[in-house]
Structure formats: C-alpha cells, structure tokens
N, C-alpha and C positions, 0 to 999 in steps of 0.2 A: 528470541530472537531480535534482530534490527537489521537494518539496511546497512550494506558494505559502504556504501558511497553517500555522498552529501548533494542532497536534492533541493531544489526548488520546486514545488508544484504551482503551477498557473493555469486558467482557462485560456483557451486558445480556440476562439470561434465557439463550437458547441460541445468541444472535448476539454479533458484536464490533461495536462501533460507535466511530467516529472523531467526537467533538465538538470545534470549534473554541475555542480559549482566548484570554484577554486582548484585545486590541484586534481580533483576528481574528474575535471572536464575533458583532461586528456587521458586520463584511465579509462573512463567509462564514454565511449564515443557514441553519441545518438541521444535518442529520448525516449521517453516510455508513456503512450498514449491510453488513456483509461477513462472510465465513466467516474460518476460522483462517488458511488460506493467504493469502487477502487481507489479513489484519492482518499478517502477516508478512512480505509485501512493502511494505504501507502504513507499517511501522514503519523498513524499511530507508530509504525514501524520506525521512525526517527528515533524512537527511545528503544530501551531494551524490554519488550513485552512478550507475553505468551499469547497462543492463539485464543484460551480462555480471556485473558484480558480483554482481549480486542472484541469477541464475543459479547461479554458483560456490559462493554461501553454501547455496542451497538445495540443491544436488545432495549438499553434505555433510550437510546435516540431515534431508534426504528421501532415503535410498536406495534405497526401493522404487520411485520414481518415476526415468523415464529422465530423461536430459538435454534429449531433443527435447520431451517433453511438459512437464518444467519451463519449458524458454525459450518455448513456445508459451502456456503461462499467465501467465507474467511478461508478455511482449509484450501480451498482451490486456489485461490488468489496468493495466498501466500508459498503454496506447493509451487505454484510457476515462476514466483520471485527467487526462491531458493532453487531452483533447478537452473534457471537462468543464472545463478551467481550474483544474484542482486542483493538479495538478504541472506543472512547465515542463523 
C-alpha cells in the first residue's frame, strides 16, 4: 500500500502536517494533522510498503513499545487513510 497523493510533511507549531504538492494540490484540497508517530507512518507510505514492513521498522525505532501496541497503532492509522481515500 502507499499514498495516493504526493505530500510534504512539516512541523507547524507542535503538530506535524502533510500538505499536498504539485498537481495533487488541486486534487486533494486541504492538509492532514498528525502526531510524530502518524508522521513516521505517513512518511513510510510514500513508498509501497505493507503494514508488516511499517511494524518491523517501528519495532526497531521505538523499543519501549510492544509489537502488539505498534501493530494496533499502524493498523488503525493506515485504515483511516485508506477509508478517507488517501492511501491504497
């Protein structure tokens, strides 16, 4: 799975936001607010990856979290992006 649009992720105040760029600016009107974990997952989705790929990367980068917690977080976040037509 991967994002359907091209985004740039930046920090604005204390939130991470994804803003569409190029031609996708006209297609996707708006921006997406997320926390640091959401931005981590979102940036991984710029490439074609699976939920298992994301979980494996996060297990290495977030050793204080259990794999079950990470898997649930990834699944919930990715499911929301797919439901809203942002990822496929």
